[in-house]
TIKEBA-588428 format. One record per atom (N, C-alpha, C): x, y, z. Coordinates in steps of 0.001 Angstrom, whole numbers, padded with zeros to 6 digits, always signed. Layout:
REM TIKEBA-588428
XYZ
...
END
This chain:
REM TIKEBA-588428
+022377-030809+017246
+021044-030569+017756
+020730-029071+017788
+021703-028267+018152
+021502-026818+018217
+021183-026251+016837
+021825-026775+015801
+021587-026304+014446
+020152-026561+014019
+019602-027732+014339
+018232-028037+013936
+017228-027132+014646
+017518-026767+015889
+016621-025845+016595
+016648-024481+015910
+017818-024011+015552
+017909-022727+014870
+017210-022764+013518
+017361-023862+012804
+016707-023984+011502
+015195-024017+011678
+014729-024748+012687
+013289-024812+012947
+012744-023433+013307
+013458-022720+014164
+013025-021364+014525
+013033-020454+013302
+014052-020600+012480
+014145-019781+011272
+013006-020100+010307
+012677-021374+010159
+011557-021754+009287
+010253-021170+009820
+010029-021270+011136
+008805-020700+011727
+008738-019193+011514
+009868-018529+011676
+009916-017082+011463
+009618-016736+010007
+010168-017509+009092
+009929-017264+007670
+008476-017531+007288
+007859-018549+007884
+006444-018825+007607
+005581-017663+008090
+005873-017137+009292
+005134-015964+009793
+005313-014777+008860
+006535-014558+008424
+006831-013432+007532
+006119-013594+006193
+006106-014811+005646
+005411-015076+004387
+003917-014787+004531
+003328-015204+005640
+001901-014954+005872
+001616-013462+005996
+002530-012719+006610
+002363-011266+006712
+002347-010641+005324
+003246-011070+004455
+003296-010515+003101
+002093-010933+002271
+001398-011972+002692
+000178-012378+001995
-001011-011538+002453
-001118-011245+003752
-002284-010552+004305
-002203-009034+004185
-001014-008472+004299
-000866-007016+004367
-001429-006269+003151
-001105-006644+001905
-001643-005881+000765
-003162-005899+000685
-003785-007022+001035
-005251-007075+000964
-005886-006181+002018
-005255-006057+003195
-005780-005154+004226
-005711-003705+003754
-004597-003321+003160
-004440-001951+002662
-005446-001673+001550
-005598-002601+000621
-006542-002416-000489
-007966-002277+000024
-008326-003067+001019
-009669-002981+001596
-009909-001591+002200
-008912-001045+002872
-009056+000297+003457
-009260+001353+002373
-008529+001229+001265
-008669+002201+000178
-010054+002110-000439
-010556+000902-000636
-011902+000743-001219
-012943+001345-000283
-012794+001111+001027
-013727+001707+001986
-013639+003230+001946
-012414+003772+001813
-012286+005230+001773
-012907+005796+000504
-012789+005078-000612
-013421+005529-001848
-014934+005567-001681
-015490+004537-001066
-016926+004528-000790
-017330+005666+000127
-016490+005962+001108
-016764+007072+002023
-016735+008402+001286
-015771+008574+000388
-015680+009817-000390
-016935+010008-001232
-017343+008973-001931
-018525+009087-002799
-019779+009352-001975
-019942+008634-000868
-021110+008836-000004
-021126+010241+000581
-019969+010709+001043
-019881+012062+001605
-020210+013104+000553
-019690+012918-000639
-019960+013847-001734
-021452+013934-002021
-022080+012807-002221
-023506+012801-002561
-024337+013380-001424
-024058+012947-000199
-024839+013428+000948
-024661+014928+001160
-023430+015425+001042
-023204+016848+001293
-023841+017721+000219
-023755+017310-001027
-024349+018110-002107
-025868+018119-001997
-026456+016965-001780
-027921+016903-001676
-028408+017686-000463
-027733+017534+000669
-028131+018262+001878
-028021+019764+001679
-026922+020219+001097
-026721+021660+000863
-027785+022201-000093
-028033+021482-001171
-029001+021944-002170
-030412+021990-001589
-030781+020974-000837
-032131+020947-000263
-032280+022020+000802
-031252+022253+001613
-031362+023283+002650
-031409+024687+002043
-030750+024900+000897
-030769+026221+000268
-032029+026457-000560
-032415+025489-001372
-033491+025707-002341
-034762+024913-002072
-034695+023950-001196
-035864+023118-000938
-035982+021948-001890
-035244+021960-002995
-035222+020838-003944
-033785+020598-004377
-033578+019485-005044
-032237+019148-005514
-032187+019231-007031
-031299+020100-007545
-031090+020243-008984
-029607+019989-009266
-029241+018802-009776
-027825+018474-009971
-027115+019358-010990
-027839+020000-011887
-027180+020829-012905
-026471+022027-012281
-026904+022467-011093
-026217+023574-010416
-024764+023214-010108
-024508+021960-009800
-023160+021550-009425
-022365+021009-010599
-023030+020309-011489
-022303+019708-012602
-021709+020759-013531
-022329+021933-013603
-021816+023006-014454
-020861+023932-013710
-020707+023755-012417
-019852+024612-011588
-018380+024306-011879
-017577+025347-012092
-016160+025190-012445
-015394+024454-011346
-015634+024829-010089
-014923+024188-008989
-015291+022719-008851
-016532+022385-009210
-016954+020991-009115
-016158+020126-010091
-015865+020666-011261
-015050+019924-012229
-013631+019724-011698
-013104+020740-011007
-011790+020601-010388
-011829+019553-009281
-012910+019560-008517
-013070+018572-007447
-013054+017156-008015
-013864+016914-009043
-013931+015583-009658
-012564+015191-010225
-011872+016144-010858
-010543+015860-011423
-009553+015465-010329
-009578+016191-009213
-008670+015870-008103
-008962+014489-007529
-010236+014158-007371
-010607+012853-006817
-010172+011734-007767
-010439+011889-009055
-010064+010852-010027
-008544+010708-010098
-007830+011833-010173
-006372+011787-010226
-005802+011186-008940
-006350+011605-007801
-005871+011095-006515
-006033+009601-006393
-007228+009106-006706
-007438+007663-006597
-006686+006889-007676
-006397+007503-008806
-005565+006838-009817
-004157+006610-009277
-003587+007636-008638
-002260+007488-008044
-002278+006478-006902
-003333+006515-006085
-003426+005566-004974
-003484+004135-005498
-004314+003887-006497
-004428+002532-007038
-003137+002089-007725
-002454+003013-008410
-001164+002702-009030
-000163+002279-007950
-000108+003049-006869
+000783+002696-005764
+000415+001366-005128
-000889+001084-005018
-001312-000191-004435
-000929-001381-005308
-001001-001209-006617
-000585-002297-007511
+000904-002580-007312
+001716-001525-007234
+003145-001720-006991
+003390-002340-005620
+002639-001893-004616
+002756-002424-003258
+002480-003929-003250
+001399-004326-003913
+001032-005740-003964
+002092-006549-004704
+002654-005986-005775
+003702-006675-006531
+004950-006876-005680
+005336-005855-004929
+006510-005967-004058
+006294-007071-003029
+005101-007101-002426
+004828-008139-001427
+004768-009527-002063
+004284-009625-003292
+004277-010925-003978
+005709-011405-004210
+006600-010491-004590
+008009-010851-004767
+008645-011265-003443
+008291-010552-002366
+008800-010913-001041
+008345-012321-000665
+007055-012613-000895
+006538-013951-000576
+007281-015027-001366
+007553-014739-002633
+008245-015709-003487
+009662-015977-002960
+010389-014917-002590
+011742-015098-002059
+011720-015844-000727
+010749-015516+000121
+010647-016197+001412
+010319-017673+001205
+009420-017959+000265
+009077-019356-000007
+010288-020121-000527
+011121-019486-001349
+012347-020134-001822
+013279-020451-000652
+013380-019515+000293
+014225-019752+001468
+013673-020895+002313
+012353-020930+002496
+011734-022018+003265
+011975-023352+002566
+011770-023386+001255
+011987-024629+000504
+013423-025122+000640
+014370-024191+000600
+015767-024595+000757
+015990-025230+002123
+015448-024607+003163
+015662-025129+004514
+014942-026455+004745
+013751-026598+004175
+012951-027802+004423
+013431-028978+003580
+013736-028739+002307
+014035-029840+001387
+015482-030315+001439
+016358-029513+001987
+017767-029921+002045
+017975-030868+003223
+018627-031992+002945
+018944-032932+004026
+020071-032392+004891
+021038-031808+004263
+022185-031255+004960
+022219-029755+004692
+021641-028983+005570
+021557-027538+005356
+022902-026910+005682
+023434-026200+004713
+024665-025451+004911
+024264-023989+005094
+024399-023485+006314
+023954-022122+006606
+024768-021085+005839
+026024-021395+005535
+026822-020457+004734
+026221-020303+003340
+025824-021422+002747
+025184-021375+001426
+023848-020641+001530
+023104-020905+002603
+021812-020235+002794
+021989-018719+002841
+022945-018246+003661
+023130-016800+003789
+023717-016198+002520
+024557-016963+001812
+025075-016462+000534
+023958-016332-000494
+023027-017285-000478
+021946-017287-001462
+020855-016286-001114
+020440-016260+000138
+019282-015456+000525
+019641-014249+001378
+020885-014125+001816
+021220-013073+002761
+021969-011893+002198
+022331-011948+000922
+023123-010846+000372
+022316-009568+000226
+021012-009677+000189
+020179-008516-000114
+020280-007426+000951
+020510-007793+002198
+020540-006779+003251
+021738-005847+003114
+022762-006257+002397
+023917-005389+002229
+023591-004177+001362
+022642-004320+000446
+022290-003245-000467
+021048-002486-000018
+020407-002934+001039
+019125-002349+001431
+019314-000933+001949
+018587+000023+001360
+018737+001427+001731
+017527+001959+002489
+016580+001116+002787
+015345+001555+003435
+015527+001730+004925
+014488+001439+005658
+014474+001599+007104
+015498+000661+007740
+016427+001213+008491
+017462+000394+009107
+016982-000278+010386
+015896+000192+010942
+015349-000422+012149
+014313-001446+011723
+014733-002667+011540
+013847-003717+011060
+013009-004260+012214
+011769-004576+011919
+010888-005136+012935
+011141-006619+013149
+011519-007315+012119
+011694-008762+012200
+013057-009130+011621
+013718-010100+012230
+015042-010478+011721
+015024-010937+010272
+013935-011568+009829
+013923-012075+008457
+013934-010946+007435
+013487-009746+007830
+013511-008624+006894
+014940-008224+006545
+015884-008606+007385
+017267-008258+007098
+017782-008956+005853
+017260-010128+005566
+017768-010830+004392
+016721-011026+003315
+015492-010623+003548
+014461-010807+002539
+014113-009514+001799
+014538-008377+002300
+014190-007115+001652
+014972-006950+000362
+014286-006424-000628
+014967-006223-001901
+015694-004887-001884
+016750-004738-002674
+017471-003469-002717
+016558-002344-003202
+016748-001179-002644
+015900-000051-002988
+016727+000975-003740
+016627+000976-005063
+017437+001876-005879
+016570+002836-006675
+015298+002944-006304
+014393+003804-007061
+014562+005260-006638
+014144+006169-007519
+014158+007582-007197
+012950+007954-006347
+012801+009244-006059
+011737+009716-005172
+010360+009282-005653
+010038+009474-006938
+008719+009118-007460
+008592+007637-007774
+009695+006887-007678
+009634+005459-007931
+009035+004669-006782
+008952+005267-005611
+008394+004566-004457
+006881+004491-004568
+006328+003319-004300
+004870+003194-004318
+004246+004037-003212
+004969+004223-002100
+004437+005048-001010
+004248+006496-001449
+005164+007026-002255
+005047+008416-002714
+003816+008590-003594
+003526+007586-004420
+002339+007664-005274
+001079+007663-004423
+001049+006806-003410
-000118+006751-002524
-000260+008063-001764
+000843+008598-001248
+000791+009866-000512
+000330+011004-001415
+000827+011055-002650
+000400+012094-003581
-001088+011957-003875
-001558+010721-004043
-002982+010492-004271
-003825+010965-003102
-003364+010713-001891
-004093+011175-000703
-004137+012695-000668
-003022+013341-001010
-003013+014811-001053
-003998+015346-002092
-004080+014681-003239
-005034+015112-004272
-006474+014949-003791
-006764+013853-003091
-008110+013648-002553
-008424+014724-001515
-007463+015049-000652
-007680+016115+000337
-007892+017464-000342
-007127+017744-001392
-007329+018976-002155
-008730+018999-002749
-009177+017855-003247
-010540+017757-003767
-011574+018077-002705
-011360+017600-001481
-012309+017907-000410
-012273+019378-000024
-011113+019998-000085
-011039+021441+000181
-011831+022200-000880
-011705+021773-002128
-012484+022396-003206
-013968+022174-002972
-014355+020973-002534
-015762+020689-002242
-016280+021595-001128
-015475+021791-000095
-015888+022695+000986
-016060+024117+000463
-015187+024524-000457
-015309+025844-001068
-016623+025965-001838
-017012+024898-002531
-018277+024912-003277
-019456+024990-002318
-019413+024182-001269
-020564+024072-000371
-020743+025293+000523
-019649+025919+000928
-019755+027010+001897
-019373+028367+001329
-019293+028483+000015
-018957+029781-000591
-020202+030622-000761
END
């Protein structure tokens, strides 16, 4: 009886974890899309406001031919390219996590006689190679995380962080254009 309670708790935990891996990438992607919209809106509003306050009219050729403006656009495009690249990798990692978790759930649900030794041998070996954060939030992450053998630039987080830095650099360039 004790074994079935543990299996039931483990199945419930795995279902929660699977749902987290389904919802998390879409939440992150939604935030990035909103930030892209914010960047574009801020850019347009700041340029039009600055031009109208200085000259009384808006002439876009003043900015499109400006050297710093080209650097600004390049930084924004490069930054969001890295961010989107990192998000694609992030979503792929979570899809793989969901697939492994679903396999573990299927094993626990469909087996009439669950052998926990076989379960941990099949699904639990991954935590031995895991090099990421050792302070896991959920027990299922101990056996569902994939080994991390990538280099510094191989992490999707590094690509996203680099993209954010490029976007911030672009905004610094924009401030230089607007207040120079």
